[in-house]
VOTOR-861765 format. One record per atom (N, C-alpha, C): x, y, z. Coordinates in steps of 0.02 Angstrom, whole numbers, plus 50000, padded with zeros to 5 digits. Example, Ala and Ser with C-alpha at 12.3 -4.5 7.8 and 13.67 -1.06 7.14 Angstrom:
REM VOTOR-861765
506604971650390
506154977550390
506604983550390
506424988850354
506844994750357
506455000250394
REM end
This chain:
REM VOTOR-861765
517064643650451
517264638050492
517464633550442
517474633850367
517624628150319
518484627050325
518804636250336
519484630850350
519844628950429
519204632350482
519524629150523
519514621150519
519004618450511
518904610750490
519684607150435
519734611350422
520554606550379
520964604650428
521034608450503
521454604450557
521334603150607
520334606250619
520194603550688
520114596950684
520464591150713
520544584650753
520994580250720
521714585250668
521724583950627
522384584150674
523084577950643
523774578650678
524164580750636
524554583950642
525154589650603
525764585950653
526194583150616
526944583550619
527234588750620
527734593350655
528004598550631
528924595950637
529204595650567
529924597850614
530144602650637
530604603750684
531104610050687
530634614150731
530244610350799
529694613650834
530024617450890
530624617050873
530674619950950
530604627550981
530934631150929
530854639650911
530444642450845
530584647450816
530144649050767
529604648850742
529504647250706
529114647650636
528844640250664
529154635350687
529014629150663
528604627950765
528644631550818
528474634050898
527814636150882
527624642350827
527314646650813
526704641450794
527024639350733
526264637550699
526104631550753
526394625550793
526094620850830
525754623350884
525694630450878
525464632350968
524834636950903
524924637850845
524114640850806
523674635650798
523974629850753
523534624150738
523184621050809
523714621750853
523394617450914
522774622750946
522924629750940
522414632750960
521414631150898
521714627350840
521154628250791
520944620150796
521144618550874
521094607950870
521574605150850
521904605250816
522534602650776
522794597250848
522914592050838
523384588750886
524304588350851
524574590150886
525434593850882
525794587850876
526444584650817
526734580050848
527514585950835
527944588350870
528354591950893
528974588250886
529324589650849
530014582350804
530604587950800
531134587450822
531994589350813
532074587650860
532874593650863
533404590950896
533544594250974
533204599550984
532984601851048
532604599051101
532754596551119
532124592651146
531914597551239
532474599951253
532094603751303
531704609551286
531894614151219
531224619151204
530844616451188
530714609951143
530164607251124
529664606351186
529874602251248
529484600951304
529254605651300
529664613351327
529274615151338
528744618351305
528794616951220
528124621851166
527434616151207
527574611151193
527144607151212
527014607151268
527244609551332
526934610351384
526464616251405
526694622251347
526514628251345
525514624851309
525614619051254
525244620351222
524514615351262
524824610751302
524384606651332
524174600351299
523804596151319
523974588251288
523954588851229
523794590851188
523334591151107
524234590951083
524654591651159
525454591851081
525784586551124
526424585351085
526914579851100
527544581951077
528314581451110
528584581051099
529194576951081
529354575351032
530054569251001
530464570450983
531234569051013
531724569450981
532094565750929
532124570050884
532544568150811
533024569350765
533174567850733
533684571850677
533234568950620
533274574150578
532794572650533
533164569950475
533884569850460
534434566250431
534644558650430
534264557450497
534424550550505
533874544850489
533494539550478
533214535450439
532754533650514
533224529150555
533194525250612
532634532450661
532824537150644
532644541750724
531844544250673
531804545050614
531054547550581
530594540750583
531034534350586
530634528250572
530144528450648
530704528350699
530544528450767
529814531450787
530154540350772
529624544550795
528844543150757
528944542550686
528124541850654
527964537150690
528234533150674
527844525750737
527544528750802
527954532950822
527684533850894
527224539650917
527384544150833
526644548750820
525924544550821
525994541650771
525614537950757
525154531350806
525504530250857
525474524450901
525084528950937
525334535150972
525094538451027
524524543050993
524554548150940
523984549750896
523404548450843
523684542350820
523154535650778
523064538550728
523664542450701
523864542750625
524224547650610
524304551950576
524604559250540
524204562950453
524064568750472
523664570450421
524124573950388
524544580650412
524764585250394
525404585750432
525884585950369
526634585950391
527014593250374
527284595150409
527564603850406
528484603150403
528704601850345
529754600850350
529714606850345
530124608450402
530324615950428
530774615350457
531194609550486
531644607750531
532364614250472
532764617750495
533154619150432
533784625250456
534254626250428
535004629250465
535464631550410
535774633850436
536014640650409
536864641150413
537254641550374
537864644050380
537954651250373
538634654750372
538614660750349
539614659350314
539594660650262
540184661250245
540334658350167
540874660450141
540814661150077
541254650850032
540894650949999
541414642449991
541804641949980
542474647349958
543294644149986
543364644750067
543044647250112
543194648650175
542884645750220
542194642350210
541634642650250
542104635550285
541994633050356
541744625350354
541564620750322
541784613950302
541564610750248
541004609550280
541084604950329
540524600250384
540364604050369
540204609350424
539614612550432
539244615450357
539404617350294
539294621250237
539024611150205
539074604950223
538594600350186
538064600050256
537944598650286
537434599250342
537074603050341
537214607850321
536384612050296
536064608850220
536384605150167
536124600650145
535824596750152
536204593250198
535784588750235
535314588650279
535464592150316
534614595750358
534054598550283
534334603650255
533654608350243
533264603250173
533774599650155
533404599750073
533414588350099
533794584850138
533824579650111
533234577850178
533384579850225
533044582450304
532174582850288
531904587550220
531304587450182
531164578550158
531634578050120
531534573250099
531294565450103
531694565750169
531734558350227
531084560650266
530924565850278
530234567050326
529734563450300
529654568450229
529214565250188
528964557550158
529574555150134
529694548650139
529444543650192
529604545550263
529394538450295
528654541850329
528464548450344
527674548850338
527214550750303
527484547850227
526984548450173
526284543450191
526604537550190
526134532150203
525264534250223
525714537150282
524974537050344
524554546150310
525094549550267
524794554350242
524354553150190
524574547250157
524044544450109
523584542050108
523534537950173
522924536450217
522494541150221
522534546550241
521904549450262
522034558350217
522444554850141
522324559550085
522474566150132
523074569250157
523314574450203
523584578950134
524144581450197
524494588350168
524854587150189
525654590050163
526334588350144
526344597250136
526764602250179
527074609050172
528044606850177
528304610850132
529154609050138
529104617050159
529624620650196
529714625550168
530494628950167
530264632650114
530774631650063
531084642150103
531434644250048
531444649450070
531314657849987
531354663250017
531754666549957
532274668849940
532664662750002
533404660549939
533424657549878
532704653649870
532784651349830
532694652949758
532614657749780
532184665449706
532934665549697
533194671949770
533774675249750
534124671949786
534524671049740
535164668749760
535884672349779
535874674649853
536554678749870
537154676749862
537454678049877
538204676349902
538284676249981
538504670450013
538914669950083
538354664250085
537684661350033
537314658350025
537144653449987
537754649149976
537644646849930
537314639949934
537574635950008
537054630750035
536404631050039
536394636650068
535534638050095
535154638750033
535424643049985
535084643549917
535154638749900
535574633549873
535394627049831
534994620649873
535064623949952
534594618249955
533534619049979
533544624250001
532974627749990
532694628049905
533064629549871
532794627249809
532604620549796
533304618649785
533004610249801
532254610449819
532204610949868
531574607149930
531064611849881
530814616449857
530464620849784
530304614149717
530964613249712
530884609349641
530684602949687
530804600049712
530464591849782
529634594649772
529704597249811
528874597249811
528414597149764
528914600549712
528404603349644
528434597449605
528824590549575
528754587149567
528674582449621
528494580549684
528094577349716
527244578149721
526874584849692
526364587049709
526024581149633
526354581349567
526364578449553
526094569049544
526654570749581
526604560649602
526284558049647
525844562449698
525444561249742
524814564549757
524754568849684
523744571649663
523444565049659
523434560549621
522854556249610
522884552849663
523194549449734
523114549349783
522674550249855
522724557949808
522134563449862
522534566449914
523244566049914
523784570949955
523834577449920
523984583049947
524074590349906
524984593349935
525124594249916
526054594749929
525964602249924
526454607649961
526344614149960
527134616049970
527144622149959
528094624649955
528184632849982
528404635450060
528184639750060
528934643550033
528654648150051
529444653750022
529424660450068
529604661850131
529794665850164
530234670150149
530264676750184
530904681650163
530954681650234
531664685450274
531944687050337
531454686750361
531334683150406
530824683450451
531224684050530
531054687550593
531364689450643
531464682950701
531844677050682
531954670450706
532734670450764
533044665750767
533434665350790
533884661950747
533964660350696
534174658750639
534194666850598
534044669250613
534154677850567
534454683050612
534054681350684
534604685850735
535194683450726
535494677250736
536094673450747
536384677750670
536374674850602
536574677750539
536594685950550
536174688950584
536304698650591
536724698550640
537044693750710
537524695950736
538194693950720
538254691150648
538954688050640
539364693650624
539944694050634
540374701850610
540414702650545
540634697850518
540454698250406
539934700150383
539434694450395
538974693250340
538454696750375
538334699150452
537774702650439
537894709450424
538324713550415
538524718750373
538184717850289
538464711450274
538194709250177
537534710150200
537284707350236
536464705450237
536124712750262
536454716350286
536024723950322
536034728650255
536564724750201
536554730850153
536244730750089
535744723050101
535324722950035
534774725850042
534504728349963
534294733749953
533294733849964
532994737249984
532354737249994
532224732050014
531554729649972
531284723050025
531624716650030
532174717249991
532764711249979
532854709350070
533074717050087
533534717150155
532994713850214
532354717650208
531814719550266
531794714550310
531764714250361
531674708250411
530934708050422
530564703350460
529734704750472
529614701550516
529254705250565
529144701050620
529034692150607
528784687650653
529034684250658
528024680350625
527384685550683
527144683750668
526604685350592
527074687650567
527034691850485
526794684450433
527694680950472
527614675350432
527114669550475
526774667850519
526284661250543
525894666350525
525514671150523
524854673750488
524554670050400
525344672050384
525014667850320
525214661850292
525734656550337
525944650550334
525244648050373
525004650050421
524344646550449
523864648150391
523614652550371
523064652950318
523274649050254
523914648750240
523904643450172
523974635050202
524054634050258
523944627150291
523104626850286
522654630450296
522044632550318
522074627950245
521844631650179
521804631550118
522254625750080
522674619150137
523034617650102
523224621750044
523624626050041
523824629749979
524714624449934
524554629249881
525214624749835
525754628249852
525694635549846
526274638249865
525924642549947
526494645549962
526324651850001
526764656350016
526644661150003
527444667250015
527194671650044
527754673650102
527764677950141
528314683750138
528074689350117
527354690250122
527154687650041
526474692250037
526514691749953
526884694049885
527234697349897
527604700249852
528144695349863
528214691849873
528804686949858
528574683149811
527884680249791
527674679149743
527724679749650
527674688549682
527884692949627
528554692349597
529074689649654
529794690449624
530104681349588
529224680249597
529494674549549
529884673249476
528954677649477
528984680349407
529594681449381
530314689449394
530604690649368
531134685949383
531224681749406
532024675049437
532394675949404
532354673449316
532904672949296
532964679049269
533084684949287
533444693249287
534064692049339
533584688049418
533844691949484
534704690649454
535024683649444
535744682949454
535934687649429
536144691349355
536374697649357
536454701949393
535654702249417
535644709449476
536124707949534
535954703149576
536374701249619
537124703449604
537384698849560
538314697249538
538454705549515
538024712849507
538304719349490
538324719949582
537554720849604
537684724149683
538344719349698
538404714249706
538934711649749
539734714849727
539894716649669
540374717349662
540684723849695
540354729449718
540724733749790
540574730949825
540184724949852
540334724749919
540704716349954
540654711449910
541104705849916
541594705349901
541934709649915
542904711449880
543204709949957
542824717549984
543224719750094
542824712850096
542264710250101
541604707750142
542314700050153
542394697950095
542874688150069
543534690750115
544144697050118
544384698650127
544464698550213
543764697550272
543464699750317
543274691850327
542914687950302
542854682050316
543224679650330
543924678750274
544504673850278
545124676150357
544844684150380
545114686550442
545044682650479
544324682450486
543634681050519
543724670650536
543944667750493
544024660850480
544524662250540
545324663850499
545874664850565
545954665250633
545454671850640
545304672950721
544954667050772
544464666250738
543894660650758
544044656250735
544164651950680
544004644350654
543724644850629
543664641450580
543074641450525
542464639250552
542344633850587
541934631050638
541484636150658
541744643250706
541474645850726
541064651750718
541654652150647
541274655950598
540844655450550
540834650350554
540144649450498
539414646550533
539564644150581
538734639950589
538434646750641
537824646050602
537414650750660
536524647350691
536524649950742
536144648450773
535844644650815
535474640050874
535494635350905
535514629350880
534804632850823
534554625550779
535494622750735
535574627050715
536294625650691
536884620950726
536924625050790
537444620250826
537464614150856
536664612950856
536314606150853
536244600150834
536194603750752
536144597750706
536984594450684
537374602350696
538064600750686
538474596350735
538274598350794
538614593750836
538364585350821
537974585950815
537494580050799
537734576050752
537774578950680
538324576350634
539024573850669
REM end
């Protein structure tokens, strides 16, 4: 019961709440008595999530890279719900592509959404979270620990989220605010399914060895994330073995490079051919959220 009171009656703002992890957490936390503010670009999908949840949920359309959007939405959430206790910076997109051939705008948009979007979301909402001595959670990734070929921008952004959250935690501890960072591995979401369907990089990902290539059901991520949010955890690993991998991270780059020697050359040639046939943009952008964010930019 003590854990449930961590969110019962609290106001939780979640970005990227139209589907997947964001929508799932909104539904679970609302079931525990939270009031949830859904924030993102996919307005129709978010409205459907809010409707499923009921009166304790409301949707706001916003681009997490836009200061104006975030200021407007934050003011609206505070006016509607009375404040903000917890912020979950979940909005994220990804591309498929190698650095030398990926669409340039799509590549940079990933960093804008996945890293700068977290910074801007936290910066705008932080005064309200401080007021309530609340909790901030940034969604990083296994990619922050294992830097795979074809994911340079995503890995860089997610590693940045981890570093950002670690620095921020030390800055706001004296204000009574806790900061967490989550590292999910491959989770069965629209983002991952879209990557798996890519004619070049889907094959590259499916060749990842052992646990590094395993895709987990959405409920696995929701179980671990929900439990971490309830205890306002500083780190959440999805699943737990990801935490153990952190201890080995200094050894991982040469291991990844060794494994890439036999697989990347053919994939590189195939990627160039795919870009030639479909164009750089179509070859690069993944998922519904990625398309919405890239079009918005």
